[in-house]
VOGU-3710 file (C-alpha; in Angstrom, 3 decimals, decimal comma):
1> milplprvrp> 73,480/17,067/62,120  72,952/16,381/58,412  72,971/12,759/57,329  74,638/11,970/54,007  72,363/10,896/51,151  72,628/7,280/50,040  74,577/6,727/46,896  72,487/5,750/43,847  73,987/3,373/41,378  73,906/4,486/37,772
11> arlrrrhaal> 71,110/3,009/35,632  72,097/0,100/33,490  70,367/-1,754/30,672  68,980/-4,907/32,150  67,386/-8,002/30,713  63,854/-6,862/31,412  64,505/-3,616/29,547  65,609/-5,579/26,514  62,524/-7,818/26,838  60,353/-4,703/26,968
21> lvsalflvll> 61,895/-3,371/23,767  61,522/-6,744/22,053  57,876/-6,948/23,143  57,297/-3,455/21,765  58,831/-4,580/18,504  56,558/-7,627/18,186  53,389/-6,183/19,711  53,426/-2,674/18,246  55,839/-2,237/15,374  55,281/-5,609/13,731
31> plaltawyle> 51,436/-5,282/13,601  51,824/-1,756/12,262  54,257/-2,946/9,600  52,023/-5,839/8,566  48,979/-3,589/8,467  50,788/-0,986/6,386  52,053/-3,659/3,986  48,604/-5,229/3,550  46,889/-1,889/3,025  49,470/-0,842/0,480
41> araapryiat> 50,099/-4,093/-1,343  46,994/-6,282/-0,984  43,946/-4,239/0,045  41,761/-3,534/-3,006  40,432/0,015/-3,356  36,733/0,410/-2,576  34,484/3,026/-4,122  31,487/4,468/-2,299  28,273/5,480/-4,067  25,890/7,638/-2,047
51> agfsvraeeg> 22,174/8,358/-2,364  19,544/10,255/-0,408  15,820/9,601/-0,369  12,689/9,757/1,755  9,151/8,409/1,819  6,430/10,930/1,143  2,660/10,906/0,973  0,623/12,698/-1,673  -1,465/15,566/-0,358  -4,251/17,092/-2,432
61> sgaldllggm> -3,660/20,682/-1,356  -4,233/23,715/-3,531  -2,177/25,136/-6,379  1,586/24,907/-6,092  3,664/27,917/-5,361  6,612/28,408/-7,702  9,152/28,453/-4,872  7,547/26,677/-1,939  5,079/24,381/-3,656  7,129/21,232/-3,204
71> adlatpasad> 6,737/21,470/0,554  2,953/21,570/0,125  2,839/18,728/-2,371  4,200/15,984/-0,137  4,967/15,380/3,509  7,336/12,771/4,990  5,919/9,540/6,334  7,998/8,724/9,395  6,580/5,247/9,991  7,221/4,249/6,390
81> tdilqdfies> 10,774/5,562/6,701  11,380/3,268/9,674  9,983/0,334/7,707  12,188/1,186/4,737  15,318/1,469/6,873  14,606/-1,864/8,516  14,040/-3,438/5,079  17,389/-2,187/3,741  19,145/-3,627/6,788  17,340/-6,973/6,578
91> peitrrlatr> 18,449/-10,195/4,822  15,392/-9,940/2,559  16,917/-7,268/0,346  20,174/-9,243/0,292  18,367/-12,266/-1,131  16,570/-10,145/-3,700  19,680/-8,373/-4,934  21,757/-11,556/-4,794  19,476/-12,954/-7,482  19,123/-9,719/-9,394
101> ldlaalwsrp> 22,739/-8,465/-9,397  24,804/-11,481/-8,244  26,219/-9,676/-5,222  28,592/-12,525/-4,409  30,337/-12,086/-7,754  30,507/-8,284/-7,454  31,957/-8,285/-3,943  34,351/-11,202/-4,481  36,229/-9,751/-7,457  39,585/-9,307/-5,604
111> hgawtdsgad> 39,171/-12,384/-3,437  41,828/-15,070/-3,550  44,151/-17,153/-1,453  46,678/-15,534/0,867  49,449/-16,789/-1,370  47,978/-15,163/-4,486  49,703/-11,940/-5,394  47,289/-9,017/-5,573  44,429/-10,898/-3,875  42,499/-9,311/-1,005
121> plfaydptgq> 41,158/-12,165/1,111  40,622/-9,928/4,143  38,229/-7,290/2,763  36,711/-9,152/-0,204  33,766/-11,512/0,122  34,410/-15,226/0,087  32,357/-16,560/-2,848  31,968/-19,930/-1,126  29,930/-18,355/1,675  26,260/-19,066/2,318
131> aedlarywhs> 23,298/-16,669/2,267  23,802/-15,861/5,946  27,452/-14,955/5,278  26,407/-12,640/2,465  23,829/-11,003/4,766  26,525/-10,344/7,384  28,914/-8,996/4,734  26,081/-6,748/3,493  26,179/-4,770/6,758  29,882/-4,018/6,261
141> rvrvtrragt> 29,378/-2,671/2,736  25,926/-1,043/2,841  25,052/1,602/5,405  21,759/3,457/5,712  21,402/6,265/8,243  18,564/8,558/9,170  19,141/12,226/9,721  18,142/13,181/13,262  14,767/14,890/13,509  13,843/14,201/9,875
151> allslevegf> 12,641/11,357/7,693  15,572/11,674/5,269  17,628/8,543/4,670  21,234/8,505/3,484  22,640/5,447/1,726  26,289/4,486/1,281  27,271/1,465/-0,815  30,825/0,169/-1,242  32,048/-1,641/-4,329  35,408/-2,708/-5,671
161> tpedarqiae> 34,766/-0,819/-8,903  32,933/2,473/-9,464  30,347/0,761/-11,649  29,701/-1,959/-9,042  29,086/0,632/-6,321  26,665/2,599/-8,507  24,897/-0,562/-9,698  24,344/-1,889/-6,174  23,117/1,512/-4,973  20,626/1,693/-7,844
171> gviaearali> 19,479/-1,837/-7,000  18,838/-0,823/-3,391  16,837/2,209/-4,559  14,806/0,034/-6,938  13,974/-2,509/-4,225  13,090/0,278/-1,778  10,777/1,856/-4,347  9,147/-1,516/-5,032  8,572/-2,008/-1,288  6,917/1,403/-0,922
181> drlsaqarad> 4,737/0,697/-3,967  3,644/-2,622/-2,442  2,845/-0,977/0,887  0,908/1,790/-0,857  -1,040/-0,712/-2,968  -1,875/-2,774/0,115  -3,033/0,313/2,026  -5,126/1,338/-0,990  -6,704/-2,110/-1,214  -7,470/-2,134/2,523
191> amaqaqeelt> -9,003/1,337/2,363  -11,233/0,417/-0,586  -12,161/-3,102/0,566  -15,123/-2,030/2,709  -16,428/0,410/0,084  -16,085/-2,261/-2,599  -17,938/-4,761/-0,420  -20,789/-2,287/0,111  -20,938/-1,610/-3,636  -21,137/-5,336/-4,360
201> hardrlgtar> -23,965/-5,727/-1,840  -25,836/-2,750/-3,335  -25,354/-4,127/-6,863  -26,758/-7,510/-5,824  -29,701/-5,819/-4,137  -30,374/-3,740/-7,262  -30,228/-6,828/-9,468  -32,655/-8,655/-7,187  -35,107/-5,747/-7,243  -34,969/-5,461/-11,024
211> aaltrfrhet> -35,442/-9,214/-11,442  -38,499/-9,133/-9,146  -40,064/-6,300/-11,137  -39,375/-8,078/-14,439  -40,909/-11,285/-13,090  -44,016/-9,336/-12,027  -44,427/-7,898/-15,529  -44,099/-11,359/-17,086  -46,674/-12,834/-14,729  -49,270/-10,074/-15,007
221> rivdpqsalq> -48,507/-8,951/-18,582  -48,695/-5,397/-17,270  -45,767/-3,093/-17,894  -46,995/-0,125/-15,831  -50,056/-0,687/-13,612  -50,376/3,045/-12,999  -50,922/3,744/-16,697  -53,190/0,721/-17,006  -55,168/1,939/-13,986  -55,652/5,345/-15,577
231> iragvmsslq> -56,951/3,651/-18,728  -59,320/1,492/-16,668  -60,506/4,531/-14,784  -61,222/6,282/-18,087  -63,209/3,272/-19,272  -65,230/3,219/-16,030  -65,934/6,937/-16,300  -67,155/6,509/-19,874  -69,374/3,566/-18,878  -70,826/5,532/-15,985
241> erlaqavidl> -71,674/8,404/-18,317  -73,311/6,037/-20,823  -75,244/4,287/-18,051  -76,552/7,587/-16,770  -77,586/8,604/-20,283  -79,228/5,193/-20,912  -81,230/5,418/-17,643  -82,416/8,919/-18,520  -83,448/7,789/-21,988  -85,328/4,807/-20,468
251> dllrqsapda> -87,192/7,062/-18,020  -88,147/9,512/-20,779  -89,307/6,668/-22,984  -91,508/5,237/-20,225  -93,070/8,637/-19,650  -93,566/9,658/-23,261  -94,478/6,301/-24,856  -95,595/3,806/-22,233  -97,115/1,581/-24,912  -93,899/1,205/-26,898
261> rfrieaaehr> -93,013/-2,116/-25,346  -90,272/-3,100/-27,803  -88,502/0,232/-27,499  -88,679/0,061/-23,672  -87,305/-3,493/-23,643  -84,444/-2,428/-25,910  -83,646/0,508/-23,614  -83,790/-1,761/-20,534  -81,514/-4,264/-22,288  -79,055/-1,444/-23,040
271> vaviearias> -79,042/-0,388/-19,375  -78,504/-3,999/-18,263  -75,568/-4,483/-20,656  -73,892/-1,300/-19,467  -74,414/-2,287/-15,819  -72,931/-5,734/-16,502  -69,916/-4,162/-18,152  -69,476/-1,809/-15,212  -69,680/-4,725/-12,791  -67,089/-6,616/-14,824
281> eearlgtggg> -64,739/-3,643/-14,824  -65,218/-3,182/-11,079  -64,368/-6,838/-10,534  -61,179/-6,478/-12,563  -60,246/-3,321/-10,671  -61,042/-4,911/-7,319  -63,520/-2,251/-6,340  -66,550/-4,494/-6,457  -67,466/-7,006/-3,803  -69,601/-9,357/-5,863
291> pdaapaafad> -69,100/-13,079/-6,267  -67,601/-12,536/-9,723  -64,636/-10,614/-8,331  -61,320/-11,964/-9,647  -59,071/-13,666/-7,129  -56,150/-11,423/-8,111  -57,769/-8,039/-8,609  -56,084/-5,197/-10,441  -55,757/-3,264/-7,200  -53,648/-6,085/-5,794
301> hvgryerlat> -51,395/-5,826/-8,841  -51,062/-2,087/-8,294  -50,141/-2,584/-4,636  -47,593/-5,256/-5,489  -46,130/-3,094/-8,244  -45,788/-0,129/-5,890  -43,899/-2,264/-3,369  -41,561/-3,586/-6,077  -41,049/-0,107/-7,512  -40,245/1,246/-4,045
311> dlrfaeesym> -37,719/-1,542/-3,470  -36,168/-0,810/-6,855  -35,955/2,906/-6,121  -34,302/2,302/-2,754  -31,906/-0,210/-4,363  -30,941/2,322/-7,032  -30,345/5,024/-4,404  -28,267/2,622/-2,314  -26,251/1,683/-5,388  -25,581/5,326/-6,250
321> laraaldrar> -24,528/6,059/-2,672  -22,230/3,019/-2,689  -20,683/4,170/-5,978  -20,099/7,616/-4,517  -18,562/6,106/-1,378  -16,232/3,986/-3,514  -15,181/7,028/-5,526  -14,496/8,950/-2,322  -12,475/6,026/-0,930  -10,498/5,806/-4,172
331> teadrqsryl> -9,812/9,536/-4,136  -8,739/9,413/-0,494  -6,496/6,417/-1,170  -4,912/8,214/-4,122  -4,367/11,308/-2,004  -2,653/9,338/0,740  -0,552/7,098/-1,517  3,141/6,847/-0,658  6,068/7,157/-3,012  9,851/7,193/-2,786
341> alhvaparpe> 11,306/10,674/-3,295  14,935/10,488/-4,443  16,697/13,778/-3,751  20,269/12,489/-4,230  20,638/10,013/-7,089  23,481/7,465/-6,912  26,342/8,579/-9,155  29,448/6,786/-10,379  32,265/7,572/-7,896  35,529/8,805/-9,413
351> taaapqkara> 38,019/8,083/-6,620  38,384/5,324/-4,070  37,276/6,262/-0,566  38,324/3,092/1,242  40,263/1,634/2,850  41,247/4,691/4,883  44,884/3,786/5,441  45,776/6,502/7,931  42,758/5,758/10,065  43,393/2,016/9,943
361> lalvggfatl> 47,037/2,467/10,925  46,056/4,804/13,747  43,520/2,302/15,094  45,905/-0,653/14,862  48,771/1,330/16,351  46,697/2,731/19,187  45,158/-0,626/20,052  48,525/-2,412/19,860  50,215/0,260/21,966  47,468/0,063/24,558
371> lwimgaladw> 47,844/-3,718/24,795  51,620/-3,412/25,012  51,434/-0,823/27,812  48,930/-2,889/29,779  51,067/-5,999/29,379  54,239/-4,146/30,397  52,618/-2,639/33,479  51,231/-6,012/34,491  54,654/-7,637/34,037  56,438/-4,972/36,063
381> airdrr> 53,843/-5,165/38,807  54,371/-8,903/39,086  58,143/-8,475/39,160  57,964/-5,786/41,891  55,876/-8,072/44,104  58,579/-10,735/44,082
//
């Protein structure tokens, strides 16, 4: 036995269907219409200037190849690239460029009240904002990205005129270059600080040694004790020869003319004078041990001079080594200095790239439709539970 199917009443337009259509009108179509009107009538065109750069370190490799030499000349510095990217995204560069370029004035050109015809209060910067507001607005108009796996940075800057976009991009490049120069100078100073300190110490030691030797020469009135010693030794040798000759002459005179008393006394007096002179010279040289020996013998002066000369020689060698170490440190610092390599210079854009009207309408429409569908489903679920 086949039971008859229940009769289904024809569908009719009910109140909730009309409410659904009205909600779609207000929640989807109206936002889309307002968005399209604002983008077409009020939104100011924005121009985007792009640039590409990286941080590189000098390398003192061999001669450059005509085709591949640039790869040997410099290598990317990844850590410096991270520092540079963080600097561009920080409020510090905003404060610097705000003073240098007056960013608030450049980005608030189309700003005005909502009632002003042609004003763009939504996308333009409010000139009454504070430094923190300008820093937040900076992130919406300046974007820096790093290519994956490399140290190459890409910069995009938006401006309401082509010249503004190019000017701000050039300002960012200038501040980035100044930062890298400061970091390189600081690294150079740190690398050379120890070598410079050692050079200063060696210079002071050399000056002290020279002053001690000069003071010795003033006190003793001897410029070079070694030369003076050679002269004294020559004098002693001559006196010894004369003494020997005088003694021989005295012995011969005593043997050949023992009665010549005056001649013998004169010869003995000659021998005594020569012996006294030899004793005096020995006392001055410090080789004699008699009571007439000088308290500061010449040998003491020679020993003191040799010590001072040795100290001076060591001080001069230390100074030369310190100078060489400083030159090596300077060369190494120059070889490792960083610089900003600009491979894509910011140019004046010809056409406006923002706002992207189709994309904006698609986002607003999709988001509004999604909210409308969720609200409709929630409303119908509540109604079905009653």
